[in-house]
Residue, then its C-alpha position, 0 to 999 in steps of 0.5 A: m925160967v929162961e936165962p937172960s942170955s938165952w932170951r936175947n938169943v931167942l930175940y936175935l933169932r926171931h928178929n933175923l928170921n922176921a927180917q929174912a921173911v920180910a925181904s923174901l916178901r918184898g922180892e915176891l911183891d916185885t915179881i907180882n907187880t911186874d906180872v900185873d903190869s904185863l897183864v895190864r898192858a896185854m889187856q889194854q892191847a886186847i881192848a884196843e884191838s877189839d875197839r878197832f874191830i868193832a869200829e871196822m864192823r860199823g864201817q867207821 
């Protein structure tokens, strides 16, 4: 049987490790969001350039 003090230590360690994992994931999420925003801007720019090219080819 696990002693109550040992059980508290296990719970404390699990809580701290989970908090660290969550904090790490939040940092990763911020990085991913920044990368996605950059990709969306690049795609919007490419679409605008394509639209201009098509309009130019149609003589508009």
